[in-house]
DRENDO-969976 format. One record per residue (C-alpha): x, y, z. Coordinates in steps of 0.001 Angstrom, whole numbers, padded with zeros to 6 digits, always signed. Layout:
// DRENDO-969976
XYZ ...
//
This chain:
// DRENDO-969976
+000000+000000+000000 +002819+002380+000916 +004572+001701-002388 +001296+002193-004293 +000632+005579-002655 +004252+006578-003159 +004134+005725-006859 +000744+007344-007538 +001481+010566-005651 +005218+010519-006448 +006252+011139-002848 +009854+010904-003992 +009355+014448-005314 +008702+017690-003442 +005436+018238-005325 +004304+014710-004535 +004953+015223-000838 +003082+018529-000914 +000185+016811-002631 -000041+014051-000001 +000048+016573+002866 -002586+018655+001075 -004915+015698+000567 -004685+014727+004253 -005350+018323+005357 -008247+018545+002908 -009887+015421+004358 -009554+016745+007920 -010857+020233+007070 -013730+018821+005003 -014805+016530+007858 -014789+019425+010329 -016684+021632+007874 -019446+019084+007381 -019717+018337+011097 -019873+021901+012371 -021464+023739+009441 -023174+021719+006741 -025188+019354+008950 -026336+022152+011328 -027199+024226+008253 -029974+021783+007401 -031649+022794+010663 -031249+026480+009766 -032889+025903+006390 -035656+023961+008152 -036247+026909+010466 -036399+029227+007468 -038935+026942+005810 -041041+026942+008989 -040926+030737+009049 -041733+030924+005342 -044806+028730+005675 -046177+030017+008977 -049764+031165+008424 -050164+034886+008051 -046532+036008+008234 -043951+034368+005976 -040296+035254+006406 -036995+034397+004737 -033697+035431+006361 -035310+038368+008126 -037536+039377+005193 -041253+039033+005953 -044242+039460+003671 -045961+041641+006231 -043533+044098+007789 -043945+044441+011540 -045437+047775+012441 -042650+050169+013383 -040021+048281+011340 -038479+050521+008687 -037405+049540+005185 -033766+050184+006133 -034060+047999+009229 -035475+045115+007189 -032785+045523+004541 -029970+045523+007106 -031471+042526+008942 -031719+040488+005762 -028260+041455+004508 -026460+040796+007786 -028252+037455+008113 -027151+036584+004591 -023536+037513+005340 -023580+035570+008601 -024826+032463+006824 -022334+032691+003972 -019248+033665+006008 -018298+030152+007114 -018726+028735+003617 -016643+031486+002061 -013922+031097+004684 -013833+027364+003983 -013575+028111+000270 -010675+030538+000762 -008851+027999+002926 -009402+025130+000465 -008429+027316-002492 -005190+028255-000761 -004632+024621+000168 -005181+023512-003428 -002805+026065-004934 -000101+025645-002312 -000194+021889-001695 -002258+019939-004220 -001612+021846-007466 +001534+023918-006787 +002429+026458-009509 +005560+024632-010710 +003827+021264-010848 +003540+019518-014218 +000108+018468-013017 -000980+022018-013761 -001418+021331-017487 -004858+020289-018708 -005325+016567-019184 -008042+014469-020803 -010849+015448-023161 -013267+018320-022580 -015913+015782-021568 -013701+014032-019019 -012664+017361-017521 -016324+018398-017236 -017235+015113-015563 -014325+015416-013115 -015396+018908-012084 -019091+018028-011826 -018227+014993-009686 -015852+016908-007404 -018292+019781-006834 -020893+018014-004642 -018091+016895-002325 -017327+020566-001608 -021004+021348-000915 -020626+025112-001380 -022753+027796-003027 -021795+029033-006506 -019931+032044-005105 -018242+030131-002300 -016859+027414-004588 -015160+029898-006952 -011803+030050-005106 -011606+026248-005046 -012635+025908-008691 -010046+028522-009656 -007334+026334-008157 -008881+023231-009729 -008765+025045-013066 -005024+024399-013290 -005644+020662-013260 -008900+020298-015194 -009174+023438-017277 -012180+025706-017734 -014502+022745-018145 -013431+021259-014831 -013612+024577-012988 -017134+025391-014183 -018223+021773-013754 -017157+022047-010117 -019153+025288-009689 -022300+023716-011119 -021860+020410-009323 -021304+022028-005926 -024147+024549-006142 -026876+022588-007945 -026088+018871-007651 -025245+018513-003967 -027290+015794-002271 -028810+017928+000549 -030234+020447-001934 -031691+017823-004261 -033174+015886-001346 -034757+018990+000160 -036210+020073-003183 -038114+016798-003469 -039170+017053+000176 -040492+020615-000055 -041896+020875-003588 -044136+018729-005760 -042616+016074-008082 -042691+018399-011099 -040498+021032-009446 -038255+018415-007852 -037679+016585-011128 -037122+019821-013052 -034449+020941-010578 -032641+017598-010896 -032729+017607-014707 -031671+021253-014989 -028798+020644-012553 -027467+017745-014653 -027974+019588-017946 -026305+022710-016572 -023309+020820-015193 -022728+018979-018512 -023411+021767-021021 -022410+025098-019477 -018677+024226-018972 -017947+023129-022582 -020067+025972-024012 -018065+028522-022047 -014784+026802-022966 -015576+027269-026664 -015299+031027-026186 -011673+030756-025097 -008940+030647-027727 -006817+027561-027130 -003011+027739-027223 -001281+024597-028583 +000365+022572-025897 +004133+022229-026168 +004535+018565-025443 +008304+018572-025873 +008607+021187-023172 +006413+019102-020898 +008661+016089-021417 +011737+018167-020579 +010108+019403-017387 +009018+015884-016493 +012583+014578-017019 +014162+017422-015068 +012094+016673-011969 +014452+013857-011081 +017265+016378-010675 +015519+018451-007974 +016682+018336-004352 +014192+016400-002196 +013363+018344+000962 +012400+016792+004331 +008657+016464+005069 +008803+019023+007888 +010564+021608+005742 +008078+021118+002918 +005142+021495+005309 +006436+024693+006955 +007410+026386+003692 +004165+025463+001939 +002132+026448+005008 +003416+030003+004586 +002402+029937+000934 -001004+028519+001910 -001607+031365+004361 -000516+033953+001793 -002826+032616-000921 -005779+032279+001480 -005336+035850+002697 -005154+036981-000915 -008522+035407-001696 -009994+036949+001460 -008865+040477+000620 -009869+040068-003025 -013313+038506-002607 -014340+039478+000928 -015368+043073+000144 -017331+042089-002958 -019216+039489-000893 -020311+042209+001528 -021432+044466-001320 -023272+041589-002992 -025002+040657+000257 -026431+044131+000709 -027300+044402-002993 -029211+041108-002923 -030937+042173+000275 -032001+045441-001328 -033472+043658-004348 -035482+041233-002238 -037003+043996-000098 -039086+045143-003069 -040953+041849-003215 -044629+041892-002296 -047731+039955-003410 -048659+042565-006018 -045252+042571-007702 -044927+038784-007602 -048389+038203-009096 -047743+040750-011849 -044209+039842-012877 -043676+036207-011823 -046756+034494-013201 -046988+031374-015355 -046102+033121-018609 -043075+034016-020725 -042584+037305-018901 -042547+035476-015576 -039945+033006-016875 -037721+035763-018235 -037861+037761-015013 -037249+034664-012851 -034199+033705-014936 -032850+037248-014755 -033555+037624-011042 -031813+034310-010361 -028497+035264-011967 -028565+038730-010382 -028574+037486-006784 -026372+035213-004717 -027899+033062-001984 -026152+030743+000487 -026200+027039-000303 -029734+025542+000007 -031342+028909+000680 -032808+029157-002804 -035345+026627-001488 -036998+028765+001231 -036705+031786-001085 -038715+030042-003810 -041149+028704-001206 -041713+032261-000008 -042334+033522-003538 -044767+030688-004227 -046767+031741-001184 -046667+035299-002508 -048255+034107-005755 -045392+033113-008065 -046244+030571-010762 -044890+027025-010820 -042928+027520-014062 -040917+030570-012917 -040372+028713-009635 -038611+025938-011584 -036499+028553-013360 -035530+030367-010174 -034728+027161-008276 -031980+026518-010810 -030664+029988-011704 -030508+031290-008113 -028313+028329-007163 -026269+028067-010370 -024747+031538-010571 -024745+035122-009376 -022780+038382-009512 -020140+037244-007028 -019741+033978-008929 -019111+035859-012158 -016747+038319-010515 -014751+035580-008819 -014310+033643-012066 -013011+036761-013820 -009563+035762-012594 -009490+032706-014866 -012018+033628-017572 -012145+036507-020058 -015165+038805-020116 -016780+037102-023086 -016580+033770-021239 -018226+035290-018169 -020981+036614-020427 -021300+033174-022016 -021606+031610-018541 -024371+034041-017533 -026269+033678-020815 -026015+029862-020778 -027352+029753-017223 -030190+032119-018160 -031168+030099-021245 -031138+026733-019457 -033241+028137-016616 -035689+029756-019047 -036046+026603-021178 -036529+024475-018073 -039315+026751-016889 -040853+026711-020370 -040997+022916-020342 -042543+022969-016859 -045081+025504-018115 -046128+023145-020896 -045985+019883-018962 -047482+021310-015784 -050648+022531-017455 -051324+018966-018553 -050138+016784-015691 -050074+018823-012496 -052374+021798-013061 -054407+021063-009916 -051420+020341-007680 -049941+022877-005291 -046258+023492-006173 -045300+023625-002501 -045965+020503-000428 -046172+022521+002762 -048673+024717+000920 -050889+021665+000582 -050682+021154+004335 -051129+024854+004977 -054373+024873+003000 -055732+022745+005838 -054511+025041+008617 -057257+026939+010382 -057105+030678+009881 -059129+033541+011301 -061015+036260+009446 -062214+039502+010993 -066015+039516+010662 -066594+042448+013009 -067719+044875+010323 -070324+042513+008852 -071414+041119+012229 -073224+044262+013331 -071084+044593+016454 -070015+048198+016875 -068429+048674+020267 -065343+050576+021396 -063939+049913+024830 -063418+052872+027116 -061287+051892+030062 -058732+053531+032306 -056414+050716+033230 -054618+052353+036083 -055390+050422+039252 -056058+047237+037256 -059308+048255+035601 -060380+046191+032614 -063081+045575+030020 -064017+041922+030305 -065958+039639+027962 -068685+037232+029062 -069906+034511+026692 -073379+033185+027570 -076575+031925+025959 -079041+034185+027751 -082103+033112+025699 -081294+029376+025405 -081358+029306+021584 -078054+027348+021438 -076222+030335+019899 -073958+031950+022468 -074184+035701+022951 -071583+038326+023908 -071744+040638+026919 -069050+043339+027080 -068109+045082+030314 -066995+048628+029546 -064555+050293+031919 -065930+053827+031739 -069196+053593+029896 -072282+051444+029522 -071907+047692+029158 -073477+046156+026060 -075175+042843+025247 -075097+041479+021690 -077610+038777+020744 -076286+036092+018376 -078591+035803+015346 -077030+032485+014271 -075682+033733+010935 -072463+035425+012105 -074431+038578+012849 -075368+040139+016184 -078069+042493+017410 -077419+045035+020159 -080103+044305+022779 -078531+046261+025632 -081416+048628+026214 -084204+046124+025650 -082516+043647+027998 -081745+046304+030641 -078074+045324+030953 -076291+048591+030177 -075361+049535+033799 -074435+053025+032623 -073108+054477+035890 -070802+051596+036818 -067043+051373+036234 -066905+047801+034980 -063977+045414+035173 -065024+041817+034573 -067863+039368+034809 -069105+035797+034976 -072416+034176+034068 -074281+031178+035465 -077750+030111+036557 -077283+030905+040248 -081027+030623+041087 -081649+027364+039166 -084505+028764+037081 -082999+027607+033777 -081554+030944+032590 -078029+032296+032893 -077589+035333+035116 -074681+037808+035002 -072468+039034+037837 -070404+042126+036979 -067350+043226+038955 -066986+046996+039213 -064777+049633+040701 -067310+050256+043427 -070500+048313+044057 -070821+045190+041924 -073922+044289+039902 -075987+041103+039697 -078290+040877+036672 -081023+038272+037177 -082280+036743+033935 -086071+037011+033793 -086360+034366+031082 -088060+036698+028597 -085003+038396+027132 -084738+040936+029938 -082679+041216+033105 -083323+042830+036463 -080769+044296+038820 -081035+042203+041922 -080556+043454+045439 -078617+040970+047520 -076035+040999+050273 -073159+040104+047900 -073445+043672+046571 -072618+045349+049874 -068904+045453+049048 -067783+048779+047542 -064214+047683+046796 -062535+047567+043407 -063408+044042+042241 -061591+042332+039366 -062370+038693+038534 -065172+036327+039518 -066285+032714+039152 -069374+030613+039911 -069233+027066+041283 -070919+024740+043747 -068233+024592+046399 -070346+022813+049053 -072049+020368+046671 -075584+021382+047614 -076630+022043+044021 -076682+025830+044342 -073918+027855+042737 -071670+029852+045029 -069676+032944+044077 -066053+033938+044487 -064542+037243+043392 -061305+039145+043954 -060615+042740+044980 -057788+045129+044213 -057224+046440+047716 -054570+047237+050296 -056490+045212+052858 -055445+041550+052444 -058482+040255+054341 -060760+041886+051791 -058832+040681+048706 -060820+037454+048217 -064552+037121+048804 -066288+033738+048869 -070084+033669+049218 -072169+030534+049788 -075546+030472+048037 -078211+029965+050699 -081058+030045+048139 -083814+032645+047816 -081369+035194+046442 -079334+035264+049641 -075647+034506+050209 -073523+033942+053271 -069879+034978+053310 -067410+032187+054035 -064889+033681+056448 -062548+030831+057354 -059998+031764+054671 -059465+035229+056164 -056839+033905+058569 -054924+032509+055607 -055236+035840+053818 -053805+037619+056848 -050877+035194+057002 -050024+034919+053311 -051227+038084+051559 -049511+041461+051799 -049448+044675+049816 -046794+043266+047491 -049267+040690+046171 -052045+041839+043870 -054910+039377+043618 -056212+038905+040073 -058381+036037+038820 -060137+033304+040847 -061065+029824+039674 -063212+027088+041192 -061988+023788+039789 -061552+020226+041001 -057759+019912+040994 -057476+016508+042632 -060571+014788+041157 -062301+014180+044500 -065580+015710+043227 -065038+018833+045317 -064295+022201+043740 -061054+023691+045025 -060114+027373+045131 -057299+028659+042948 -056297+032325+042924 -053859+033951+040516 -051837+036789+041990 -049016+039030+040870 -045933+039605+043002 -045080+043286+042611 -041523+042747+043840 -040645+040143+041213 -043269+040987+038555 -044194+037310+038331 -047437+035366+038546 -048179+032589+040971 -051141+030885+042568 -052763+030456+045945 -054578+027162+046382 -057110+025940+048897 -057967+022246+048737 -061643+021642+049493 -062116+018791+051946 -065867+018757+052564 -066839+017188+055869 -070239+015852+056874 -071347+016552+060456 -074870+015738+061634 -075901+015077+058036 -074727+018575+057117 -071950+019188+054594 -069348+021621+055838 -066648+023233+053721 -063113+022722+054960 -060653+024703+052813 -057043+023716+053477 -054503+026271+052289 -051668+024564+050438 -049527+026920+048400 -047239+024189+047090 -050011+021561+046679 -048693+018033+046393 -051054+015166+045622 -051224+012417+048201 -049320+009196+047362 -052482+007107+047428 -054229+009328+044888 -055613+007493+041858 -053166+008453+039116 -055343+007095+036313 -058347+009286+036977 -056803+012644+037750 -056863+015552+035355 -053607+015886+033445 -053738+019588+032706 -055564+022470+034311 -055706+025915+032719 -057086+029110+034179 -056755+032876+034229 -053463+034373+033106 -051719+031226+034165 -051459+027588+033203 -051227+024952+035874 -050213+021360+035286 -050392+018414+037669 -048357+015795+035818 -046323+014783+038869 -048719+016125+041447 -047062+019503+041819 -048861+022512+040429 -046573+024836+038489 -046441+026958+035387 -046452+024777+032315 -042928+024292+030978 -042768+025545+027416 -040694+028170+025587 -043648+030443+024922 -044417+031007+028583 -040745+030933+029529 -040295+034018+027377 -043600+035355+028640 -042532+035429+032250 -038835+036103+031686 -039792+039530+030366 -042285+040062+033209 -045114+040691+030821 -048562+039500+031841 -051148+039240+029088 -054614+040265+030207 -056065+037944+027607 -054878+034342+027813 -057005+031369+026829 -056470+027713+026085 -058636+026075+023445 -058308+023548+020631 -058363+025982+017742 -057665+023360+015040 -059570+020394+016547 -056503+018139+016600 -057105+017002+020174 -054482+019230+021803 -055346+022488+023526 -053584+025506+022036 -052760+028808+023763 -053621+032384+022840 -051623+035014+024724 -052281+038691+024161 -050193+041790+024669 -051220+043602+027846 -052455+047191+027754 -050422+050212+028891 -050502+051403+032499 -050901+047823+033720 -047558+048194+035439 -044437+050240+034954 -042964+047577+032683 -045894+047521+030258 -044509+049912+027684 -041202+048070+027358 -040477+047323+023707 -039437+043761+024590 -042954+042872+025649 -044229+039607+024198 -046562+040213+021240 -049933+038643+020650 -049367+035004+019929 -051439+031978+019024 -049312+028963+019898 -050324+025661+018402 -049903+022559+020546 -048367+020000+018211 -048106+017158+020690 -048512+017288+024490 -046960+020582+025551 -044838+021019+022405 -045973+024500+021474 -045078+026299+018247 -045987+029964+017837 -047862+030870+014679 -049271+034117+013401 -052631+033445+011815 -054456+035590+009296 -056067+038780+010546 -055374+038224+014234 -054422+041691+015571 -050933+042995+014860 -048133+042785+017394 -048827+046290+018704 -052498+045668+019433 -053039+045861+023187 -055697+043572+024554 -057920+043909+027604 -059642+040552+027366 -060220+037588+025082 -062780+034772+025040 -063704+031889+022747 -066941+030307+021545 -068288+028424+018548 -070462+031380+017628 -071904+029952+014398 -072022+026282+015452 -069701+025143+012649 -067563+023055+014985 -064606+025435+015266 -063904+027905+018057 -064025+031596+017238 -062315+034387+019202 -063728+037602+020656 -061125+040237+021521 -061531+043404+023572 -058671+045762+022618 -057589+048701+024744 -059615+051782+023780 -060340+050295+020357 -063275+048541+018652 -064244+045051+019795 -063122+042376+017331 -064720+039062+016367 -062501+036568+014539 -064174+033688+012738 -062398+030326+012534 -062146+029021+008953 -062298+025318+009942 -059839+024447+007138 -058227+021637+009129 -061249+019386+008526 -060530+017664+011828 -063461+016116+013649 -064966+017498+016847 -067679+017198+019488 -069382+020065+021317 -071253+019269+024531 -073845+021204+026480 -074579+019749+029905 -077798+020406+031761 -078410+019635+035397 -081899+018773+036497 -083540+020507+039426 -080342+022038+040796 -076991+023215+039372 -078596+023660+035969 -075247+024597+034381 -073616+021382+035661 -070594+023434+036712 -067957+021124+038154 -068823+018180+035903 -066007+016151+034405 -066191+014521+030973 -064085+011645+029670 -064118+010633+026005 -062242+007750+024389 -061375+007390+020706 -058886+005307+018755 -056381+008083+019455 -056695+007921+023238 -058631+009549+026075 -059394+013194+026760 -060612+014635+030063 -062150+018067+030527 -063816+019909+033379 -066729+022299+033079 -065887+025562+034795 -067014+029056+033889 -064024+031366+033919 -061236+031388+031325 -058978+034421+030961 -058518+037502+033072 -061846+039076+034153 -063666+037166+031405 -065633+034032+030684 -065561+031860+027585 -068084+029319+026360 -069802+027174+028981 -070012+024367+026434 -067310+021711+026393 -065475+021406+023102 -063390+018380+022103 -061133+018338+019065 -060933+014771+017783 -058368+014962+014997 -059013+012235+012444 -061001+010018+014816 -064148+008863+013045 -066172+007995+016128 -066176+008244+019900 -065966+004822+021514 -067199+005989+024895 -068265+009179+026646 -068599+009384+030423 -069998+012318+032393 -069208+012572+036097 -071926+014920+037307 -071271+017270+040251 -073697+015366+042493 -071794+012105+042002 -074005+010563+039321 -072373+008992+036294 -073693+008846+032726 -072090+006566+030158 -072603+006603+026393 -071169+004392+023641 -070413+004871+019937 -071094+008583+019681 -071047+010215+016248 -068504+012961+015678 -069101+016489+014359 -072226+017286+016331 -073512+019611+019016 -074798+017275+021695 -076949+018170+024705 -076795+015796+027654 -079063+015949+030686 -078291+014738+034159 -080070+011430+034868 -082946+011476+037308 -082950+009442+040497 
//
């Protein structure tokens, strides 16, 4: 083996020894380059593709279709250009190093190996085969191909450029993964055609000088007379030459790369849907512009793929997409400029024209073939998936809802939203609490339109300073009543059952504090709904009010928690939203309170576990304060609720401990101390996983509210058990929209949950869910019999072929607001529900088998 290597590389000569050292260094550097740059780069391209195809806001290297409000043209240009330069820097540095290595070690200037060998075809094949090994963009490979030129001529050099930029395996694989077969196949064919035809075509433009074979023989014979240097001496001397050549490439090509990066960035900033539709359509003009645009820009290796994906989403035709996929990768201004060192101007022009023609002809063929074979196919595979992603449309203007919030948010005022069905027609209505103005009630007409019935229903409450609200049938007469928290005396609207409400006088209205959030629930299991609400006050004892419903429109305050309030609440803790929910699945509603720590600007919870005791046949509430809350070891792990969501916060009891859910969205949320007034969890795409909507909080909420780093509005899709991915969906408010409250409901009974948003001092917004996902669903309305008509506290289990889901019925979701009292299950692709079990608040159990999907189902509590 040693003799074979010695004879092939001629290690008995100085050039042979240089070549062996160079090959070994090349292998080491190439391995490091692939390990630390090329493999990680696939993830970067994947991230760019995710950004490109995110609903509503597509981005590529810092360029987004919809510019964020407040982001200037210059800022976008600089962001794109610097991102481009950052991505291409490592590849260019590698190219400079390899080019220097090739010239100094592998093909030294005085080497006889520098003369062209073989036919034009063999030289082209050698270059095209060597290129994919380099795995560099067309500009980055130029220094290496320039050195390779001495061994394989113009054909080999250009073959290497084409092979590296268009025929590398990662690019070809990703093209077939991202685009439809037509675009994938066209890219492969154009890459092969370009690599085999462009090099010899360009070589024809160069006048050949006859080789002087006799001189070559003399040089070959004279090599035996040279003095053979030691390996160490050869390495040190050639290392200096390597460094000198590499630095030369850096100083020669580095500045032009920077200029090209900013020039390409400037060109891309002009792209928008109007321009793309007009100039990049499926026609000859679109093909010509795509071919021209491709050779006028340089993109890093693989990044032509997300660029074309972005343009397809902007409206580019399939045929110009095929053209641009090839031309953007095959050449560019920096490529041409770099090759000027080994090619005359007419050859550079020939290279550019050949690339343009091949790209244009490829697109022309796709234009003809595509209209026959794939005319109904989306060019972008992810576009096919995206067409099934639920989006939201703003229907406020056509809905008849005309309401502008008027709130002063100093001292934690708010304008809450209450979703309820006050007339029992199955279509849920919207009640808006206005901070400094009359509240308004909008009746759902069932056709995505609403009628303002505030005056006729007597629910305007014009003199109150409203904050939040909650609705439930507290008097068990079959109609939902409304409790409104105010800055001052609260209001209880009793539903008269005829479309009108009456202000009720009761002892729960004797408190003149500044109330914030409220919730209804049967905490003592007597069938009558009790009330809890929170106050913004400097008196800890008065910060939480719990009233037990004693029937006949009377309530009795439950005072045993006041000692806990004295011990655990101080002026540094601001109480926000309460919840009554069965945390430990013992059929007793527990008390959970969200508070804000003013010292740390963080959210946390206070928890009282409800251990009802029976003495003398009387049920007595026994609330045990347990801030850390750990489930008992003997607790039935199979039956407990996996996830509990409420208020501004999300609580999870996977291991028994209640904490903030661990996901990057909320990690950012709390790291920046920003608390969104509107936060809801709901299955927006019916895939069986609850998603999260977090809004941007209004100004004056705290001194940090106006910080520019505040988390924007975000709908985060739950891909698979707590794996959340933020998406921006169509027509959801922009990042700078400040939200008071948000609630959800299936307003038009189409099986998908819509969103109602109360912005800060801006018109109320209703966003309709498109239901594009086509996932299956089930919507349940539970009805208690003689008592607890809302069945608050019930727990529902459903089983499908995809597993089991468990949900509780409680009334409050989001700060100072209430979402739908119906229970909505997303079922994904499940075709039927194997079993449905309702655990009613009074301990009764109802079981159902083989339930059809995609229906609104009403279930009544069984009689004795």
